[in-house]
N, CA, C and O atoms as CSV, one atom per row, in Angstrom:
chain,resi,resn,atom,element,x,y,z
A,1,UNK,N,N,-161.142,-114.040,76.578
A,1,UNK,CA,C,-159.744,-114.073,76.184
A,1,UNK,C,C,-159.238,-112.653,75.998
A,1,UNK,O,O,-159.888,-111.831,75.352
A,2,UNK,N,N,-158.115,-112.380,76.550
A,2,UNK,CA,C,-157.536,-111.050,76.499
A,2,UNK,C,C,-156.764,-110.871,75.194
A,2,UNK,O,O,-155.985,-111.732,74.785
A,3,UNK,N,N,-157.006,-109.718,74.552
A,3,UNK,CA,C,-156.225,-109.444,73.337
A,3,UNK,C,C,-155.019,-108.612,73.731
A,3,UNK,O,O,-155.133,-107.621,74.453
A,4,UNK,N,N,-153.888,-109.025,73.255
A,4,UNK,CA,C,-152.650,-108.338,73.586
A,4,UNK,C,C,-151.837,-108.089,72.338
A,4,UNK,O,O,-152.357,-108.171,71.225
A,5,UNK,N,N,-150.575,-107.789,72.515
A,5,UNK,CA,C,-149.729,-107.457,71.380
A,5,UNK,C,C,-149.404,-108.652,70.490
A,5,UNK,O,O,-148.817,-108.479,69.422
A,6,UNK,N,N,-149.771,-109.848,70.904
A,6,UNK,CA,C,-149.443,-111.024,70.100
A,6,UNK,C,C,-148.089,-111.574,70.481
A,6,UNK,O,O,-147.408,-111.025,71.347
A,7,UNK,N,N,-147.702,-112.647,69.842
A,7,UNK,CA,C,-146.461,-113.327,70.201
A,7,UNK,C,C,-145.224,-112.667,69.587
A,7,UNK,O,O,-144.142,-112.727,70.171
A,8,UNK,N,N,-145.371,-112.038,68.419
A,8,UNK,CA,C,-144.181,-111.491,67.759
A,8,UNK,C,C,-143.420,-110.479,68.610
A,8,UNK,O,O,-142.193,-110.559,68.680
A,9,UNK,N,N,-144.103,-109.518,69.269
A,9,UNK,CA,C,-143.335,-108.584,70.087
A,9,UNK,C,C,-142.695,-109.231,71.309
A,9,UNK,O,O,-141.730,-108.691,71.849
A,10,UNK,N,N,-143.214,-110.386,71.763
A,10,UNK,CA,C,-142.705,-111.038,72.961
A,10,UNK,C,C,-141.365,-111.721,72.694
A,10,UNK,O,O,-140.501,-111.745,73.571
A,11,UNK,N,N,-141.186,-112.264,71.522
A,11,UNK,CA,C,-139.947,-112.964,71.194
A,11,UNK,C,C,-139.011,-111.984,70.488
A,11,UNK,O,O,-139.234,-111.651,69.323
A,12,UNK,N,N,-137.970,-111.518,71.175
A,12,UNK,CA,C,-137.084,-110.517,70.582
A,12,UNK,C,C,-136.464,-111.001,69.271
A,12,UNK,O,O,-135.928,-112.106,69.185
A,13,UNK,N,N,-136.553,-110.155,68.270
A,13,UNK,CA,C,-135.901,-110.447,67.001
A,13,UNK,C,C,-136.695,-111.332,66.054
A,13,UNK,O,O,-136.298,-111.502,64.901
A,14,UNK,N,N,-137.811,-111.903,66.511
A,14,UNK,CA,C,-138.558,-112.813,65.640
A,14,UNK,C,C,-139.161,-112.081,64.449
A,14,UNK,O,O,-139.085,-112.561,63.318
A,15,UNK,N,N,-139.753,-110.932,64.697
A,15,UNK,CA,C,-140.358,-110.172,63.600
A,15,UNK,C,C,-139.305,-109.806,62.561
A,15,UNK,O,O,-139.552,-109.928,61.361
A,16,UNK,N,N,-138.129,-109.358,63.010
A,16,UNK,CA,C,-137.049,-109.012,62.088
A,16,UNK,C,C,-136.581,-110.235,61.310
A,16,UNK,O,O,-136.297,-110.152,60.115
A,17,UNK,N,N,-136.502,-111.371,61.998
A,17,UNK,CA,C,-136.067,-112.604,61.330
A,17,UNK,C,C,-137.073,-113.032,60.268
A,17,UNK,O,O,-136.687,-113.479,59.188
A,18,UNK,N,N,-138.362,-112.896,60.573
A,18,UNK,CA,C,-139.388,-113.246,59.590
A,18,UNK,C,C,-139.325,-112.314,58.388
A,18,UNK,O,O,-139.431,-112.763,57.247
A,19,UNK,N,N,-139.153,-111.013,58.640
A,19,UNK,CA,C,-139.038,-110.050,57.545
A,19,UNK,C,C,-137.799,-110.345,56.714
A,19,UNK,O,O,-137.856,-110.323,55.485
A,20,UNK,N,N,-136.675,-110.621,57.378
A,20,UNK,CA,C,-135.440,-110.939,56.668
A,20,UNK,C,C,-135.646,-112.167,55.782
A,20,UNK,O,O,-135.187,-112.191,54.640
A,21,UNK,N,N,-136.330,-113.179,56.299
A,21,UNK,CA,C,-136.605,-114.374,55.511
A,21,UNK,C,C,-137.461,-114.029,54.291
A,21,UNK,O,O,-137.201,-114.515,53.190
A,22,UNK,N,N,-138.483,-113.189,54.486
A,22,UNK,CA,C,-139.324,-112.760,53.363
A,22,UNK,C,C,-138.499,-112.035,52.303
A,22,UNK,O,O,-138.677,-112.260,51.106
A,23,UNK,N,N,-137.597,-111.165,52.750
A,23,UNK,CA,C,-136.749,-110.420,51.815
A,23,UNK,C,C,-135.835,-111.383,51.064
A,23,UNK,O,O,-135.638,-111.237,49.858
A,24,UNK,N,N,-135.281,-112.355,51.761
A,24,UNK,CA,C,-134.400,-113.326,51.099
A,24,UNK,C,C,-135.164,-114.140,50.053
A,24,UNK,O,O,-134.626,-114.449,48.990
A,25,UNK,N,N,-136.412,-114.483,50.353
A,25,UNK,CA,C,-137.248,-115.201,49.383
A,25,UNK,C,C,-137.489,-114.318,48.161
A,25,UNK,O,O,-137.411,-114.787,47.025
A,26,UNK,N,N,-137.784,-113.033,48.399
A,26,UNK,CA,C,-137.981,-112.096,47.280
A,26,UNK,C,C,-136.724,-111.992,46.428
A,26,UNK,O,O,-136.795,-112.022,45.200
A,27,UNK,N,N,-135.579,-111.869,47.082
A,27,UNK,CA,C,-134.319,-111.776,46.337
A,27,UNK,C,C,-134.127,-113.017,45.481
A,27,UNK,O,O,-133.752,-112.918,44.313
A,28,UNK,N,N,-134.383,-114.181,46.056
A,28,UNK,CA,C,-134.253,-115.424,45.303
A,28,UNK,C,C,-135.197,-115.476,44.118
A,28,UNK,O,O,-134.834,-115.964,43.048
A,29,UNK,N,N,-136.400,-114.977,44.308
A,29,UNK,CA,C,-137.378,-114.948,43.216
A,29,UNK,C,C,-136.857,-114.128,42.037
A,29,UNK,O,O,-137.081,-114.474,40.877
A,30,UNK,N,N,-136.161,-113.040,42.350
A,30,UNK,CA,C,-135.617,-112.165,41.303
A,30,UNK,C,C,-134.164,-112.514,40.977
A,30,UNK,O,O,-133.472,-111.740,40.316
A,31,UNK,N,N,-133.707,-113.668,41.436
A,31,UNK,CA,C,-132.368,-114.194,41.165
A,31,UNK,C,C,-131.258,-113.223,41.583
A,31,UNK,O,O,-130.315,-112.960,40.838
A,32,UNK,N,N,-131.410,-112.705,42.800
A,32,UNK,CA,C,-130.406,-111.825,43.388
A,32,UNK,C,C,-130.009,-112.384,44.745
A,32,UNK,O,O,-130.767,-113.128,45.369
A,33,UNK,N,N,-128.813,-112.019,45.195
A,33,UNK,CA,C,-128.407,-112.332,46.561
A,33,UNK,C,C,-127.983,-111.038,47.242
A,33,UNK,O,O,-127.941,-109.982,46.612
A,34,UNK,N,N,-127.673,-111.124,48.520
A,34,UNK,CA,C,-127.338,-109.937,49.310
A,34,UNK,C,C,-126.129,-109.206,48.731
A,34,UNK,O,O,-126.094,-107.976,48.737
A,35,UNK,N,N,-125.145,-109.941,48.236
A,35,UNK,CA,C,-123.946,-109.303,47.676
A,35,UNK,C,C,-124.287,-108.508,46.416
A,35,UNK,O,O,-123.742,-107.426,46.197
A,36,UNK,N,N,-125.174,-109.032,45.601
A,36,UNK,CA,C,-125.585,-108.313,44.393
A,36,UNK,C,C,-126.388,-107.059,44.745
A,36,UNK,O,O,-126.275,-106.036,44.069
A,37,UNK,N,N,-127.191,-107.140,45.792
A,37,UNK,CA,C,-127.936,-105.962,46.235
A,37,UNK,C,C,-126.958,-104.889,46.692
A,37,UNK,O,O,-127.127,-103.713,46.373
A,38,UNK,N,N,-125.935,-105.297,47.441
A,38,UNK,CA,C,-124.933,-104.324,47.901
A,38,UNK,C,C,-124.228,-103.675,46.717
A,38,UNK,O,O,-123.978,-102.470,46.742
A,39,UNK,N,N,-123.907,-104.438,45.691
A,39,UNK,CA,C,-123.292,-103.877,44.484
A,39,UNK,C,C,-124.215,-102.846,43.840
A,39,UNK,O,O,-123.756,-101.815,43.349
A,40,UNK,N,N,-125.508,-103.127,43.844
A,40,UNK,CA,C,-126.463,-102.195,43.249
A,40,UNK,C,C,-126.567,-100.905,44.062
A,40,UNK,O,O,-126.864,-99.846,43.511
A,41,UNK,N,N,-126.324,-100.992,45.365
A,41,UNK,CA,C,-126.283,-99.780,46.187
A,41,UNK,C,C,-125.205,-98.852,45.632
A,41,UNK,O,O,-125.439,-97.655,45.466
A,42,UNK,N,N,-124.035,-99.398,45.347
A,42,UNK,CA,C,-122.903,-98.589,44.895
A,42,UNK,C,C,-122.994,-98.196,43.428
A,42,UNK,O,O,-122.390,-97.203,43.023
A,43,UNK,N,N,-123.726,-98.944,42.630
A,43,UNK,CA,C,-123.790,-98.676,41.194
A,43,UNK,C,C,-125.084,-97.995,40.746
A,43,UNK,O,O,-125.281,-97.776,39.551
A,44,UNK,N,N,-125.952,-97.664,41.675
A,44,UNK,CA,C,-127.232,-97.038,41.322
A,44,UNK,C,C,-126.987,-95.702,40.622
A,44,UNK,O,O,-126.122,-94.932,41.040
A,45,UNK,N,N,-127.742,-95.426,39.563
A,45,UNK,CA,C,-127.506,-94.211,38.787
A,45,UNK,C,C,-127.979,-92.924,39.460
A,45,UNK,O,O,-127.533,-91.842,39.080
A,46,UNK,N,N,-128.868,-93.014,40.447
A,46,UNK,CA,C,-129.357,-91.808,41.128
A,46,UNK,C,C,-129.298,-92.019,42.640
A,46,UNK,O,O,-129.351,-93.152,43.117
A,47,UNK,N,N,-129.189,-90.923,43.387
A,47,UNK,CA,C,-129.186,-91.050,44.847
A,47,UNK,C,C,-130.453,-91.714,45.389
A,47,UNK,O,O,-130.386,-92.476,46.354
A,48,UNK,N,N,-131.588,-91.437,44.786
A,48,UNK,CA,C,-132.836,-92.027,45.284
A,48,UNK,C,C,-132.887,-93.525,45.034
A,48,UNK,O,O,-133.362,-94.286,45.877
A,49,UNK,N,N,-132.400,-93.943,43.881
A,49,UNK,CA,C,-132.357,-95.377,43.617
A,49,UNK,C,C,-131.356,-96.055,44.564
A,49,UNK,O,O,-131.598,-97.162,45.043
A,50,UNK,N,N,-130.245,-95.387,44.824
A,50,UNK,CA,C,-129.243,-95.911,45.759
A,50,UNK,C,C,-129.861,-96.099,47.144
A,50,UNK,O,O,-129.611,-97.099,47.817
A,51,UNK,N,N,-130.664,-95.129,47.553
A,51,UNK,CA,C,-131.313,-95.198,48.862
A,51,UNK,C,C,-132.268,-96.398,48.941
A,51,UNK,O,O,-132.345,-97.060,49.977
A,52,UNK,N,N,-132.981,-96.673,47.871
A,52,UNK,CA,C,-133.914,-97.804,47.852
A,52,UNK,C,C,-133.171,-99.131,47.933
A,52,UNK,O,O,-133.579,-100.030,48.669
A,53,UNK,N,N,-132.076,-99.256,47.175
A,53,UNK,CA,C,-131.266,-100.480,47.245
A,53,UNK,C,C,-130.642,-100.620,48.632
A,53,UNK,O,O,-130.534,-101.727,49.161
A,54,UNK,N,N,-130.231,-99.490,49.221
A,54,UNK,CA,C,-129.649,-99.520,50.564
A,54,UNK,C,C,-130.680,-100.045,51.565
A,54,UNK,O,O,-130.359,-100.878,52.413
A,55,UNK,N,N,-131.915,-99.557,51.464
A,55,UNK,CA,C,-132.977,-100.025,52.358
A,55,UNK,C,C,-133.190,-101.530,52.201
A,55,UNK,O,O,-133.315,-102.250,53.191
A,56,UNK,N,N,-133.229,-101.997,50.966
A,56,UNK,CA,C,-133.423,-103.427,50.716
A,56,UNK,C,C,-132.265,-104.233,51.289
A,56,UNK,O,O,-132.476,-105.301,51.864
A,57,UNK,N,N,-131.044,-103.731,51.136
A,57,UNK,CA,C,-129.866,-104.417,51.671
A,57,UNK,C,C,-129.942,-104.512,53.195
A,57,UNK,O,O,-129.661,-105.562,53.772
A,58,UNK,N,N,-130.324,-103.407,53.844
A,58,UNK,CA,C,-130.435,-103.425,55.306
A,58,UNK,C,C,-131.516,-104.404,55.768
A,58,UNK,O,O,-131.319,-105.128,56.744
A,59,UNK,N,N,-132.648,-104.430,55.077
A,59,UNK,CA,C,-133.713,-105.381,55.418
A,59,UNK,C,C,-133.225,-106.815,55.263
A,59,UNK,O,O,-133.532,-107.676,56.088
A,60,UNK,N,N,-132.468,-107.065,54.207
A,60,UNK,CA,C,-131.935,-108.413,53.970
A,60,UNK,C,C,-130.903,-108.801,55.027
A,60,UNK,O,O,-130.665,-109.987,55.255
A,61,UNK,N,N,-130.295,-107.814,55.669
A,61,UNK,CA,C,-129.310,-108.069,56.723
A,61,UNK,C,C,-129.959,-108.218,58.097
A,61,UNK,O,O,-129.262,-108.395,59.096
A,62,UNK,N,N,-131.293,-108.146,58.152
A,62,UNK,CA,C,-131.986,-108.376,59.413
A,62,UNK,C,C,-132.492,-107.140,60.125
A,62,UNK,O,O,-133.041,-107.246,61.221
A,63,UNK,N,N,-132.321,-105.971,59.531
A,63,UNK,CA,C,-132.852,-104.758,60.144
A,63,UNK,C,C,-134.368,-104.771,60.020
A,63,UNK,O,O,-134.911,-105.299,59.050
A,64,UNK,N,N,-135.048,-104.192,60.994
A,64,UNK,CA,C,-136.501,-104.037,60.895
A,64,UNK,C,C,-136.802,-102.846,59.987
A,64,UNK,O,O,-135.941,-101.999,59.748
A,65,UNK,N,N,-138.022,-102.795,59.492
A,65,UNK,CA,C,-138.430,-101.661,58.656
A,65,UNK,C,C,-138.340,-100.360,59.458
A,65,UNK,O,O,-137.995,-99.313,58.910
A,66,UNK,N,N,-138.647,-100.426,60.746
A,66,UNK,CA,C,-138.561,-99.243,61.601
A,66,UNK,C,C,-137.118,-98.764,61.730
A,66,UNK,O,O,-136.856,-97.562,61.681
A,67,UNK,N,N,-136.186,-99.693,61.894
A,67,UNK,CA,C,-134.769,-99.327,62.004
A,67,UNK,C,C,-134.263,-98.718,60.699
A,67,UNK,O,O,-133.522,-97.735,60.714
A,68,UNK,N,N,-134.662,-99.300,59.579
A,68,UNK,CA,C,-134.248,-98.780,58.272
A,68,UNK,C,C,-134.820,-97.379,58.077
A,68,UNK,O,O,-134.115,-96.473,57.632
A,69,UNK,N,N,-136.092,-97.205,58.410
A,69,UNK,CA,C,-136.728,-95.894,58.267
A,69,UNK,C,C,-136.005,-94.843,59.102
A,69,UNK,O,O,-135.770,-93.726,58.641
A,70,UNK,N,N,-135.660,-95.203,60.313
A,70,UNK,CA,C,-134.947,-94.259,61.183
A,70,UNK,C,C,-133.558,-93.945,60.633
A,70,UNK,O,O,-133.152,-92.783,60.611
A,71,UNK,N,N,-132.835,-94.955,60.195
A,71,UNK,CA,C,-131.476,-94.751,59.682
A,71,UNK,C,C,-131.467,-93.893,58.422
A,71,UNK,O,O,-130.568,-93.075,58.229
A,72,UNK,N,N,-132.466,-94.081,57.567
A,72,UNK,CA,C,-132.510,-93.344,56.299
A,72,UNK,C,C,-133.362,-92.081,56.389
A,72,UNK,O,O,-133.549,-91.371,55.401
A,73,UNK,N,N,-133.872,-91.816,57.581
A,73,UNK,CA,C,-134.724,-90.653,57.835
A,73,UNK,C,C,-135.909,-90.616,56.873
A,73,UNK,O,O,-136.185,-89.603,56.231
A,74,UNK,N,N,-136.592,-91.742,56.796
A,74,UNK,CA,C,-137.786,-91.903,55.963
A,74,UNK,C,C,-138.915,-92.437,56.829
A,74,UNK,O,O,-138.683,-92.970,57.914
A,75,UNK,N,N,-140.122,-92.290,56.345
A,75,UNK,CA,C,-141.277,-92.851,57.025
A,75,UNK,C,C,-141.282,-94.363,56.831
A,75,UNK,O,O,-140.870,-94.863,55.784
A,76,UNK,N,N,-141.745,-95.075,57.829
A,76,UNK,CA,C,-141.793,-96.535,57.748
A,76,UNK,C,C,-142.663,-96.997,56.577
A,76,UNK,O,O,-142.379,-98.024,55.961
A,77,UNK,N,N,-143.718,-96.246,56.270
A,77,UNK,CA,C,-144.579,-96.599,55.128
A,77,UNK,C,C,-143.823,-96.485,53.813
A,77,UNK,O,O,-144.089,-97.240,52.877
A,78,UNK,N,N,-142.888,-95.551,53.735
A,78,UNK,CA,C,-142.072,-95.410,52.528
A,78,UNK,C,C,-141.229,-96.661,52.325
A,78,UNK,O,O,-141.132,-97.174,51.210
A,79,UNK,N,N,-140.626,-97.149,53.391
A,79,UNK,CA,C,-139.817,-98.371,53.304
A,79,UNK,C,C,-140.699,-99.536,52.867
A,79,UNK,O,O,-140.305,-100.338,52.020
A,80,UNK,N,N,-141.890,-99.625,53.446
A,80,UNK,CA,C,-142.828,-100.692,53.068
A,80,UNK,C,C,-143.225,-100.575,51.599
A,80,UNK,O,O,-143.349,-101.587,50.908
A,81,UNK,N,N,-143.425,-99.347,51.117
A,81,UNK,CA,C,-143.769,-99.144,49.701
A,81,UNK,C,C,-142.635,-99.605,48.795
A,81,UNK,O,O,-142.876,-100.243,47.770
A,82,UNK,N,N,-141.394,-99.283,49.171
A,82,UNK,CA,C,-140.247,-99.705,48.359
A,82,UNK,C,C,-140.156,-101.227,48.319
A,82,UNK,O,O,-139.873,-101.814,47.275
A,83,UNK,N,N,-140.396,-101.856,49.457
A,83,UNK,CA,C,-140.345,-103.315,49.526
A,83,UNK,C,C,-141.445,-103.932,48.659
A,83,UNK,O,O,-141.213,-104.928,47.974
A,84,UNK,N,N,-142.631,-103.346,48.690
A,84,UNK,CA,C,-143.729,-103.821,47.844
A,84,UNK,C,C,-143.393,-103.641,46.369
A,84,UNK,O,O,-143.666,-104.524,45.556
A,85,UNK,N,N,-142.800,-102.496,46.022
A,85,UNK,CA,C,-142.386,-102.266,44.630
A,85,UNK,C,C,-141.395,-103.330,44.182
A,85,UNK,O,O,-141.486,-103.847,43.068
A,86,UNK,N,N,-140.444,-103.655,45.059
A,86,UNK,CA,C,-139.466,-104.686,44.706
A,86,UNK,C,C,-140.143,-106.046,44.575
A,86,UNK,O,O,-139.848,-106.802,43.649
A,87,UNK,N,N,-141.037,-106.354,45.488
A,87,UNK,CA,C,-141.734,-107.641,45.441
A,87,UNK,C,C,-142.518,-107.779,44.135
A,87,UNK,O,O,-142.510,-108.841,43.512
A,88,UNK,N,N,-143.192,-106.707,43.725
A,88,UNK,CA,C,-144.047,-106.756,42.535
A,88,UNK,C,C,-143.280,-106.655,41.222
A,88,UNK,O,O,-143.627,-107.314,40.242
A,89,UNK,N,N,-142.222,-105.818,41.205
A,89,UNK,CA,C,-141.552,-105.498,39.940
A,89,UNK,C,C,-140.088,-105.907,39.883
A,89,UNK,O,O,-139.449,-105.787,38.837
A,90,UNK,N,N,-139.554,-106.388,41.000
A,90,UNK,CA,C,-138.144,-106.761,41.022
A,90,UNK,C,C,-137.248,-105.540,40.935
A,90,UNK,O,O,-137.643,-104.461,41.376
A,91,UNK,N,N,-136.051,-105.680,40.378
A,91,UNK,CA,C,-135.119,-104.556,40.284
A,91,UNK,C,C,-135.719,-103.324,39.601
A,91,UNK,O,O,-135.357,-102.195,39.931
A,92,UNK,N,N,-136.622,-103.535,38.663
A,92,UNK,CA,C,-137.272,-102.401,37.989
A,92,UNK,C,C,-138.066,-101.550,38.983
A,92,UNK,O,O,-138.234,-100.348,38.777
A,93,UNK,N,N,-138.548,-102.166,40.046
A,93,UNK,CA,C,-139.294,-101.447,41.063
A,93,UNK,C,C,-138.443,-100.507,41.899
A,93,UNK,O,O,-138.983,-99.665,42.616
A,94,UNK,N,N,-137.137,-100.633,41.824
A,94,UNK,CA,C,-136.238,-99.777,42.589
A,94,UNK,C,C,-135.890,-98.487,41.848
A,94,UNK,O,O,-135.319,-97.570,42.439
A,95,UNK,N,N,-136.225,-98.407,40.566
A,95,UNK,CA,C,-135.878,-97.213,39.795
A,95,UNK,C,C,-136.716,-96.037,40.259
A,95,UNK,O,O,-137.860,-96.198,40.683
A,96,UNK,N,N,-136.132,-94.857,40.172
A,96,UNK,CA,C,-136.812,-93.632,40.580
A,96,UNK,C,C,-137.379,-92.962,39.345
A,96,UNK,O,O,-136.686,-92.778,38.345
A,97,UNK,N,N,-138.651,-92.599,39.430
A,97,UNK,CA,C,-139.296,-91.874,38.344
A,97,UNK,C,C,-139.695,-90.507,38.856
A,97,UNK,O,O,-140.409,-90.396,39.852
A,98,UNK,N,N,-139.239,-89.469,38.181
A,98,UNK,CA,C,-139.580,-88.099,38.549
A,98,UNK,C,C,-141.087,-87.915,38.386
A,98,UNK,O,O,-141.627,-88.172,37.310
A,99,UNK,N,N,-141.767,-87.474,39.441
A,99,UNK,CA,C,-143.219,-87.330,39.377
A,99,UNK,C,C,-143.681,-85.886,39.440
A,99,UNK,O,O,-144.862,-85.615,39.219
A,100,UNK,N,N,-142.812,-84.976,39.727
A,100,UNK,CA,C,-143.212,-83.577,39.801
A,100,UNK,C,C,-142.042,-82.711,40.194
A,100,UNK,O,O,-140.993,-83.210,40.599
A,101,UNK,N,N,-142.224,-81.427,40.074
A,101,UNK,CA,C,-141.162,-80.504,40.435
A,101,UNK,C,C,-140.059,-80.474,39.401
A,101,UNK,O,O,-140.141,-81.130,38.363
A,102,UNK,N,N,-139.041,-79.716,39.694
A,102,UNK,CA,C,-137.905,-79.596,38.785
A,102,UNK,C,C,-137.077,-80.866,38.821
A,102,UNK,O,O,-136.958,-81.502,39.868
A,103,UNK,N,N,-136.500,-81.242,37.677
A,103,UNK,CA,C,-135.607,-82.400,37.701
A,103,UNK,C,C,-134.347,-82.071,38.488
A,103,UNK,O,O,-133.997,-80.899,38.629
A,104,UNK,N,N,-133.666,-83.079,38.999
A,104,UNK,CA,C,-132.420,-82.821,39.718
A,104,UNK,C,C,-131.408,-82.140,38.800
A,104,UNK,O,O,-131.462,-82.326,37.584
A,105,UNK,N,N,-130.479,-81.347,39.364
A,105,UNK,CA,C,-129.504,-80.613,38.545
A,105,UNK,C,C,-128.731,-81.492,37.570
A,105,UNK,O,O,-128.386,-81.040,36.479
A,106,UNK,N,N,-128.457,-82.717,37.936
A,106,UNK,CA,C,-127.651,-83.582,37.068
A,106,UNK,C,C,-128.383,-83.991,35.794
A,106,UNK,O,O,-127.750,-84.467,34.852
A,107,UNK,N,N,-129.711,-83.815,35.746
A,107,UNK,CA,C,-130.463,-84.223,34.557
A,107,UNK,C,C,-131.008,-83.046,33.761
A,107,UNK,O,O,-131.636,-83.240,32.721
A,108,UNK,N,N,-130.775,-81.830,34.237
A,108,UNK,CA,C,-131.259,-80.655,33.511
A,108,UNK,C,C,-130.413,-80.431,32.264
A,108,UNK,O,O,-129.206,-80.671,32.280
A,109,UNK,N,N,-131.046,-79.971,31.177
A,109,UNK,CA,C,-130.272,-79.677,29.967
A,109,UNK,C,C,-129.290,-78.539,30.219
A,109,UNK,O,O,-129.590,-77.599,30.956
A,110,UNK,N,N,-128.143,-78.631,29.616
A,110,UNK,CA,C,-127.114,-77.609,29.765
A,110,UNK,C,C,-127.514,-76.359,28.998
A,110,UNK,O,O,-128.041,-76.452,27.889
A,111,UNK,N,N,-127.264,-75.172,29.589
A,111,UNK,CA,C,-127.572,-73.910,28.914
A,111,UNK,C,C,-126.526,-73.567,27.868
A,111,UNK,O,O,-126.728,-72.655,27.067
A,112,UNK,N,N,-125.414,-74.283,27.864
A,112,UNK,CA,C,-124.343,-74.012,26.907
A,112,UNK,C,C,-124.692,-74.492,25.503
A,112,UNK,O,O,-124.067,-74.067,24.530
A,113,UNK,N,N,-125.675,-75.366,25.389
A,113,UNK,CA,C,-126.005,-75.958,24.082
A,113,UNK,C,C,-126.572,-74.948,23.132
A,113,UNK,O,O,-126.900,-75.286,21.994
């Protein structure tokens, strides 16, 4: 038996549809819908959190992880990590935690104090 790419690449859009369905199930688990995710894109407190919600919104709209990665200029593994964080932690998984380096200018203490 010949091993090939499998059936998913042969049927156009099937992989994206399956991923979209998985994302919709995740959203339902966390009691969110696509419209609420879009609102969170606009209301996110940091640019990085906004980017994560944007990625989730695009995935929920049927974009592939590869398309989202290309559009947001991120590695596909990064998109997968964000999706896993959301699956495991829900909306809390979308928050950005500073892990190193200087904090962004908007969070630095003012020198005027």
